[in-house]
DSSP file (Angstrom, degrees, kcal/mol; ACC not computed):
  #  RESIDUE AA STRUCTURE BP1 BP2  ACC     N-H-->O    O-->H-N    N-H-->O    O-->H-N    TCO  KAPPA ALPHA  PHI   PSI    X-CA   Y-CA   Z-CA
    1    1 A M              0   0    0      0, 0.0     2,-0.1     0, 0.0     0, 0.0   0.000 360.0 360.0 360.0 132.4  -15.5   16.1   24.6
    2    2 A A        -     0   0    0     19,-0.0     2,-0.2     1,-0.0    19,-0.0  -0.457 360.0-178.1 -75.7 148.5  -15.5   12.5   23.7
    3    3 A G        -     0   0    0     -2,-0.1    19,-2.6    20,-0.0     2,-0.4  -0.714  24.9-104.7-135.7-173.9  -13.1   10.2   25.4
    4    4 A L  E     -A   21   0A   0     17,-0.2     2,-0.5    -2,-0.2    17,-0.2  -0.965  19.8-160.9-121.8 133.5  -11.8    6.7   25.5
    5    5 A E  E     -A   20   0A   0     15,-3.1    15,-2.2    -2,-0.4     2,-0.6  -0.962   6.5-160.8-111.8 130.8  -12.6    4.1   28.2
    6    6 A I  E     -A   19   0A   0     -2,-0.5     2,-0.5    13,-0.2    13,-0.2  -0.944   4.0-164.4-114.5 113.0  -10.3    1.1   28.4
    7    7 A Q  E     -A   18   0A   0     11,-2.9    11,-3.1    -2,-0.6     2,-0.5  -0.849  10.1-146.9 -98.0 129.9  -11.7   -1.9   30.3
    8    8 A R  E     +A   17   0A   0     -2,-0.5     2,-0.4     9,-0.2     9,-0.2  -0.842  20.4 177.6 -99.2 126.6   -9.2   -4.5   31.3
    9    9 A E  E     -A   16   0A   0      7,-2.8     7,-3.3    -2,-0.5     2,-0.5  -0.995  10.8-168.9-133.5 130.5  -10.4   -8.1   31.4
   10   10 A E  E     +A   15   0A   0     -2,-0.4     2,-0.4     5,-0.2     5,-0.2  -0.969  12.4 167.7-123.9 119.1   -8.4  -11.2   32.2
   11   11 A L  E >  S-A   14   0A   0      3,-2.1     3,-2.3    -2,-0.5    -2,-0.0  -0.996  70.9 -14.7-131.4 127.2   -9.8  -14.7   31.5
   12   12 A A  T 3  S-     0   0    0     -2,-0.4    -1,-0.1     1,-0.3     3,-0.1   0.845 128.3 -52.7  51.2  39.7   -7.8  -17.9   31.6
   13   13 A G  T 3  S+     0   0    0      1,-0.2     2,-0.6     0, 0.0    -1,-0.3   0.421 111.6 119.7  82.1  -2.9   -4.6  -16.0   31.5
   14   14 A Q  E <   -A   11   0A   0     -3,-2.3    -3,-2.1    29,-0.0     2,-0.5  -0.864  53.0-148.4-101.0 124.6   -5.5  -13.9   28.5
   15   15 A L  E     -Ab  10  43A   0     27,-0.6    29,-2.5    -2,-0.6     2,-0.4  -0.789  14.8-172.5 -94.2 128.5   -5.5  -10.2   28.9
   16   16 A T  E     -Ab   9  44A   0     -7,-3.3    -7,-2.8    -2,-0.5     2,-0.7  -0.977  15.0-155.4-121.6 132.6   -8.0   -8.2   26.8
   17   17 A L  E     -Ab   8  45A   0     27,-3.1    29,-2.8    -2,-0.4     2,-0.5  -0.932  15.8-159.1-104.3 109.8   -8.2   -4.4   26.6
   18   18 A R  E     -Ab   7  46A   0    -11,-3.1   -11,-2.9    -2,-0.7     2,-0.4  -0.805   7.5-150.6 -94.0 122.8  -11.8   -3.5   25.6
   19   19 A L  E     +A    6   0A   0     27,-2.5    30,-0.5    -2,-0.5     2,-0.4  -0.772  17.8 175.3 -99.7 136.2  -12.1   -0.1   24.1
   20   20 A M  E     +Ab   5  49A   0    -15,-2.2   -15,-3.1    -2,-0.4     2,-0.4  -0.999  48.3  18.7-138.2 140.6  -15.3    2.1   24.3
   21   21 A G  E    S-Ab   4  50A   0     28,-0.8    30,-2.9    -2,-0.4    31,-1.7  -0.894 105.2 -15.2 111.2-135.7  -15.8    5.6   23.1
   22   22 A T  E     - b   0  52A   0    -19,-2.6     2,-0.6    -2,-0.4    31,-0.2  -0.935  47.6-161.8-116.9 130.0  -13.7    7.5   20.6
   23   23 A L  E     + b   0  53A   0     29,-2.8    31,-2.8    -2,-0.5    34,-0.3  -0.937  32.7 140.4-111.4 111.1  -10.3    6.5   19.4
   24   24 A D     >  -     0   0    0     -2,-0.6     4,-2.3    29,-0.2     5,-0.2  -0.636  68.9 -72.6-131.8-169.6   -8.4    9.4   17.8
   25   25 A G  H  > S+     0   0    0     -2,-0.2     4,-0.9     1,-0.2    -2,-0.0   0.891 129.7  45.6 -58.1 -41.9   -4.8   10.7   17.9
   26   26 A R  H >> S+     0   0    0      1,-0.2     4,-0.8     2,-0.2     3,-0.5   0.938 117.0  41.8 -69.4 -48.1   -5.1   12.0   21.5
   27   27 A T  H 3> S+     0   0    0      1,-0.2     4,-1.9     2,-0.2    -1,-0.2   0.760 105.7  65.3 -74.5 -22.6   -6.8    9.0   23.0
   28   28 A A  H 3X S+     0   0    0     -4,-2.3     4,-2.8     1,-0.2    -1,-0.2   0.831  96.1  58.2 -65.0 -31.2   -4.5    6.6   21.0
   29   29 A M  H <X S+     0   0    0     -4,-0.9     4,-2.2    -3,-0.5    -1,-0.2   0.890 104.5  50.9 -63.9 -38.4   -1.6    8.0   23.1
   30   30 A L  H  X S+     0   0    0     -4,-0.8     4,-2.0     2,-0.2    -2,-0.2   0.917 111.9  46.5 -63.4 -44.2   -3.5    6.8   26.2
   31   31 A L  H  X S+     0   0    0     -4,-1.9     4,-2.3     2,-0.2    -2,-0.2   0.913 110.6  52.4 -64.6 -42.7   -3.9    3.4   24.8
   32   32 A R  H  X S+     0   0    0     -4,-2.8     4,-2.3     1,-0.2    -1,-0.2   0.897 108.8  50.6 -61.5 -39.8   -0.3    3.2   23.7
   33   33 A S  H  X S+     0   0    0     -4,-2.2     4,-2.0     2,-0.2    -1,-0.2   0.902 108.9  51.9 -63.6 -40.6    0.8    4.1   27.2
   34   34 A S  H  X S+     0   0    0     -4,-2.0     4,-0.8     1,-0.2    -2,-0.2   0.903 110.7  48.0 -61.9 -41.3   -1.4    1.4   28.6
   35   35 A L  H >< S+     0   0    0     -4,-2.3     3,-0.6     1,-0.2     4,-0.3   0.889 109.5  52.6 -67.0 -39.1    0.2   -1.1   26.2
   36   36 A E  H >< S+     0   0    0     -4,-2.3     3,-1.4     1,-0.2    -1,-0.2   0.856 103.0  58.7 -65.4 -34.6    3.7    0.0   27.1
   37   37 A E  H 3< S+     0   0    0     -4,-2.0    -1,-0.2     1,-0.3    -2,-0.2   0.763  97.2  62.5 -65.0 -24.7    2.9   -0.5   30.9
   38   38 A L  T X< S-     0   0    0     -4,-0.8     3,-1.5    -3,-0.6    -1,-0.3   0.567  90.9-160.9 -79.2  -7.4    2.1   -4.1   30.2
   39   39 A G  T <   -     0   0    0     -3,-1.4    -1,-0.2    -4,-0.3    -2,-0.0  -0.411  62.1 -17.9  66.8-132.8    5.7   -4.7   29.0
   40   40 A S  T 3  S+     0   0    0     -2,-0.1    -1,-0.2    -3,-0.1    29,-0.1   0.312  98.5 130.4 -92.5   9.4    6.2   -7.9   26.9
   41   41 A R    <   -     0   0    0     -3,-1.5     2,-0.2    -6,-0.1    28,-0.2  -0.355  64.4-112.5 -66.3 140.3    2.9   -9.4   28.0
   42   42 A E        +     0   0    0     26,-0.1   -27,-0.6    28,-0.1     2,-0.3  -0.546  44.0 178.5 -73.6 137.0    0.6  -10.7   25.3
   43   43 A V  E     -bc  15  70A   0     26,-2.2    28,-2.4    -2,-0.2     2,-0.5  -0.987  27.2-141.2-143.7 148.6   -2.6   -8.7   25.0
   44   44 A V  E     -bc  16  71A   0    -29,-2.5   -27,-3.1    -2,-0.3     2,-0.6  -0.947  15.1-154.1-108.4 129.0   -5.7   -8.6   22.8
   45   45 A V  E     -bc  17  72A   0     26,-3.2    28,-2.6    -2,-0.5     2,-0.7  -0.926   9.0-155.7-105.4 119.6   -7.1   -5.2   21.9
   46   46 A D  E     +bc  18  73A   0    -29,-2.8   -27,-2.5    -2,-0.6     3,-0.3  -0.855  20.3 172.9-103.1 112.4  -10.8   -5.3   21.3
   47   47 A F  E >   +     0   0A   0     26,-3.4     3,-1.8    -2,-0.7    27,-0.2   0.382  50.4 105.8 -94.2   0.6  -12.1   -2.5   19.0
   48   48 A T  E 3  S+     0   0A   0     25,-0.4    -1,-0.2     1,-0.3    26,-0.1   0.801  79.1  45.3 -55.4 -37.4  -15.7   -3.9   18.8
   49   49 A H  E 3  S+b   20   0A   0    -30,-0.5   -28,-0.8    -3,-0.3    -1,-0.3   0.235  79.7 127.1 -99.2  13.9  -17.4   -1.4   21.1
   50   50 A L  E <   -b   21   0A   0     -3,-1.8   -28,-0.2   -30,-0.2     3,-0.1  -0.483  45.3-159.6 -70.6 140.3  -15.8    1.8   19.7
   51   51 A R  E    S+     0   0A   0    -30,-2.9     2,-0.3     1,-0.3   -29,-0.2   0.820  81.4  11.3 -83.4 -36.4  -18.3    4.5   18.8
   52   52 A E  E     -b   22   0A   0    -31,-1.7   -29,-2.8     2,-0.0     2,-0.4  -0.995  59.6-172.8-146.6 137.2  -15.7    6.3   16.5
   53   53 A F  E     -b   23   0A   0     -2,-0.3     2,-0.2   -31,-0.2   -29,-0.2  -0.912  15.5-159.4-133.9 103.9  -12.3    5.2   15.2
   54   54 A R    >   -     0   0    0    -31,-2.8     3,-1.6    -2,-0.4     4,-0.5  -0.574  24.1-124.9 -87.7 147.3  -10.3    7.9   13.4
   55   55 A D  T >> S+     0   0    0      1,-0.3     3,-1.2    -2,-0.2     4,-0.9   0.801 105.6  69.9 -59.5 -31.2   -7.5    7.1   11.0
   56   56 A S  H 3> S+     0   0    0      1,-0.3     4,-1.3     2,-0.2    -1,-0.3   0.785  90.3  63.1 -60.0 -26.2   -5.1    9.3   12.9
   57   57 A A  H <> S+     0   0    0     -3,-1.6     4,-2.6   -34,-0.3    -1,-0.3   0.824  93.4  62.0 -68.0 -31.0   -5.2    6.8   15.8
   58   58 A V  H <> S+     0   0    0     -3,-1.2     4,-2.3    -4,-0.5    -1,-0.2   0.922 102.1  50.0 -62.7 -44.6   -3.6    4.1   13.6
   59   59 A A  H  X S+     0   0    0     -4,-0.9     4,-0.8     1,-0.2    -1,-0.2   0.898 113.2  46.8 -61.4 -40.5   -0.4    6.1   13.0
   60   60 A V  H  < S+     0   0    0     -4,-1.3     3,-0.4     1,-0.2    -2,-0.2   0.917 114.1  47.3 -67.2 -43.6   -0.1    6.7   16.8
   61   61 A L  H  < S+     0   0    0     -4,-2.6    -2,-0.2     1,-0.2     4,-0.2   0.850 104.6  58.2 -70.4 -35.2   -0.7    3.1   17.7
   62   62 A T  H >X S+     0   0    0     -4,-2.3     3,-1.5    -5,-0.2     2,-0.6   0.786  81.6  97.6 -70.0 -24.9    1.6    1.5   15.2
   63   63 A H  T 3< S+     0   0    0     -4,-0.8    23,-0.0    -3,-0.4    -4,-0.0  -0.509 103.0   1.0 -66.2 114.0    4.6    3.3   16.5
   64   64 A G  T 34 S+     0   0    0     -2,-0.6    -1,-0.3     4,-0.0     3,-0.2   0.377 108.6  94.6  92.2  -4.6    6.3    0.9   18.9
   65   65 A L  T X4  +     0   0    0     -3,-1.5     3,-1.5    -4,-0.2     5,-0.2   0.515  54.4  93.3 -96.0  -4.9    4.0   -2.1   18.4
   66   66 A E  T 3< S+     0   0    0     -4,-0.5    -1,-0.2     1,-0.3    23,-0.1   0.856  94.3  35.3 -57.5 -37.6    5.9   -3.8   15.7
   67   67 A D  T 3  S+     0   0    0     -3,-0.2    -1,-0.3     2,-0.1     2,-0.2   0.232 100.7  99.4-103.1  13.2    7.8   -6.1   18.1
   68   68 A R  S <  S-     0   0    0     -3,-1.5     2,-1.3     2,-0.1   -28,-0.1  -0.637  77.9-117.0-101.9 158.7    5.0   -6.6   20.6
   69   69 A K        +     0   0    0     -2,-0.2   -26,-2.2   -28,-0.2     2,-0.4  -0.699  58.1 147.0 -93.1  83.6    2.6   -9.5   21.1
   70   70 A V  E     -c   43   0A   0     -2,-1.3     2,-0.4    -5,-0.2   -26,-0.2  -0.980  29.0-165.8-124.4 129.1   -0.6   -7.7   20.3
   71   71 A Q  E     -c   44   0A   0    -28,-2.4   -26,-3.2    -2,-0.4     2,-0.4  -0.877  12.7-142.4-110.0 147.2   -3.7   -9.2   18.7
   72   72 A F  E     -c   45   0A   0     18,-0.9     2,-0.4    -2,-0.4   -26,-0.2  -0.892  15.2-172.9-111.8 140.0   -6.6   -7.0   17.3
   73   73 A R  E     +c   46   0A   0    -28,-2.6   -26,-3.4    -2,-0.4   -25,-0.4  -0.990  63.3  18.0-130.9 139.7  -10.2   -7.9   17.5
   74   74 A G  S    S+     0   0    0     -2,-0.4     2,-0.3     1,-0.2    -1,-0.1   0.718  75.2 156.5  81.1  22.0  -13.2   -6.2   16.0
   75   75 A L        -     0   0    0     15,-0.1    -1,-0.2    -3,-0.1     2,-0.1  -0.605  40.0-127.0 -81.2 140.8  -11.5   -4.1   13.3
   76   76 A A     >  -     0   0    0     -2,-0.3     4,-2.1     1,-0.1     3,-0.3  -0.458  31.1-105.7 -74.7 158.3  -13.4   -3.0   10.3
   77   77 A G  H  > S+     0   0    0      1,-0.2     4,-2.2     2,-0.2     5,-0.2   0.865 119.5  56.9 -54.9 -39.4  -11.8   -3.8    6.9
   78   78 A H  H  > S+     0   0    0      1,-0.2     4,-2.1     2,-0.2    -1,-0.2   0.922 109.0  44.5 -59.5 -45.4  -10.7   -0.2    6.4
   79   79 A H  H  > S+     0   0    0     -3,-0.3     4,-2.3     2,-0.2    -1,-0.2   0.823 108.5  57.0 -73.9 -30.1   -8.8   -0.1    9.7
   80   80 A E  H  X S+     0   0    0     -4,-2.1     4,-2.1     2,-0.2    -1,-0.2   0.941 109.8  46.6 -60.2 -45.7   -7.2   -3.5    9.0
   81   81 A R  H  X S+     0   0    0     -4,-2.2     4,-2.6     1,-0.2    -2,-0.2   0.905 109.2  54.6 -62.4 -41.6   -5.9   -2.1    5.7
   82   82 A M  H  X S+     0   0    0     -4,-2.1     4,-1.4     1,-0.2    -1,-0.2   0.921 108.4  48.1 -60.2 -43.9   -4.7    1.1    7.5
   83   83 A F  H  <>S+     0   0    0     -4,-2.3     5,-2.6     1,-0.2     3,-0.3   0.910 111.4  50.7 -63.1 -40.8   -2.6   -1.0   10.0
   84   84 A R  H ><5S+     0   0    0     -4,-2.1     3,-1.9     1,-0.2    -2,-0.2   0.887 104.3  57.8 -63.9 -38.3   -1.2   -3.0    7.1
   85   85 A Y  H 3<5S+     0   0    0     -4,-2.6    -1,-0.2     1,-0.3    -2,-0.2   0.845 106.8  49.4 -58.8 -33.1   -0.2    0.2    5.3
   86   86 A F  T 3<5S-     0   0    0     -4,-1.4    -1,-0.3    -3,-0.3    -2,-0.2   0.352 125.8-105.9 -88.4   5.8    1.8    1.1    8.4
   87   87 A G  T < 5S+     0   0    0     -3,-1.9     2,-0.5     1,-0.2    -3,-0.2   0.684  78.5 128.0  84.3  19.7    3.5   -2.4    8.3
   88   88 A L      < -     0   0    0     -5,-2.6     2,-0.2    -6,-0.1    -1,-0.2  -0.941  52.9-137.5-115.3 122.3    1.6   -3.9   11.2
   89   89 A S        -     0   0    0     -2,-0.5    -9,-0.0     1,-0.1    -5,-0.0  -0.543   6.0-159.0 -74.3 138.4   -0.2   -7.3   10.8
   90   90 A T        -     0   0    0     -2,-0.2   -18,-0.9   -10,-0.1    -1,-0.1   0.496  35.6-120.8 -95.9  -5.1   -3.6   -7.4   12.4
   91   91 A G        +     0   0    0      1,-0.2     2,-0.1   -20,-0.1    -2,-0.1   0.710  49.9 170.2  74.4  19.3   -3.7  -11.2   12.6
   92   92 A S        -     0   0    0      1,-0.1    -1,-0.2     2,-0.1    -2,-0.1  -0.405  29.7-155.4 -66.7 137.3   -6.8  -11.3   10.6
   93   93 A V  S    S+     0   0    0     -2,-0.1    -1,-0.1     2,-0.1    -2,-0.0   0.645  73.7  82.8 -88.3 -15.6   -7.8  -14.8    9.5
   94   94 A T  S    S-     0   0    0      1,-0.1     3,-0.1     3,-0.0    -2,-0.1  -0.755  88.8-115.7 -89.4 133.7   -9.7  -13.6    6.5
   95   95 A P        -     0   0    0      0, 0.0     2,-0.1     0, 0.0    -2,-0.1  -0.355  38.5 -96.7 -66.4 146.6   -7.6  -12.8    3.4
   96   96 A P        -     0   0    0      0, 0.0     2,-0.3     0, 0.0     3,-0.0  -0.385  37.6-124.8 -65.3 139.7   -7.6   -9.2    2.3
   97   97 A R        -     0   0    0      1,-0.1     4,-0.1    -3,-0.1    -3,-0.0  -0.654  27.6-107.4 -84.7 138.1  -10.0   -8.4   -0.4
   98   98 A A        -     0   0    0     -2,-0.3    -1,-0.1     1,-0.1     3,-0.0  -0.323  22.6-126.2 -61.3 146.1   -8.6   -6.7   -3.5
   99   99 A Y  S    S+     0   0    0      1,-0.1     2,-0.4    -3,-0.0    -1,-0.1   0.921  97.7  35.9 -62.5 -43.3   -9.5   -3.1   -3.8
  100  100 A Y  S    S-     0   0    0      4,-0.0    -1,-0.1     3,-0.0    -2,-0.1  -0.900  84.7-130.8-110.2 140.8  -10.9   -3.7   -7.3
  101  101 A T    >>  -     0   0    0     -2,-0.4     4,-1.9     1,-0.1     3,-0.6  -0.517  30.9-107.8 -80.6 157.6  -12.8   -6.8   -8.4
  102  102 A P  H 3> S+     0   0    0      0, 0.0     4,-2.1     0, 0.0     5,-0.2   0.859 121.0  56.4 -54.3 -36.1  -11.7   -8.5  -11.6
  103  103 A E  H 3> S+     0   0    0      1,-0.2     4,-1.1     2,-0.2    -3,-0.0   0.892 107.0  48.5 -64.1 -38.4  -14.9   -7.3  -13.3
  104  104 A E  H <4 S+     0   0    0     -3,-0.6    -1,-0.2     1,-0.2     3,-0.1   0.872 109.7  52.1 -68.5 -36.8  -14.0   -3.6  -12.4
  105  105 A V  H  < S+     0   0    0     -4,-1.9    -2,-0.2     1,-0.2    -1,-0.2   0.892 110.9  47.3 -66.2 -39.7  -10.5   -4.0  -13.7
  106  106 A L  H  <        0   0    0     -4,-2.1    -1,-0.2     1,-0.2    -2,-0.2   0.708 360.0 360.0 -74.7 -20.3  -11.7   -5.3  -17.1
  107  107 A A     <        0   0    0     -4,-1.1    -1,-0.2    -5,-0.2    -2,-0.1   0.498 360.0 360.0 -71.8 360.0  -14.4   -2.6  -17.5
């Protein structure tokens, strides 16, 4: 059974939770508990090293994160959109790309 490993790294006062393995609904509960234990502390969640990231994890993670200081790193465009659908900003500096390009709309 695939699992999730959460590595905690603190550099210059910034706490990063680096995720490795599989993030699904079950393992997202583990991550959410880890975030809740940190209280109001600002944290960066790094998704870069995940082997698999299932959409069901997004629904679990967004519950309770609306008012927290959490930044996301290493999200694919699909998962950035999923978090936005659930009303959570990912802090992405790149503007979201339209689903259809103007050429596709005119066709």
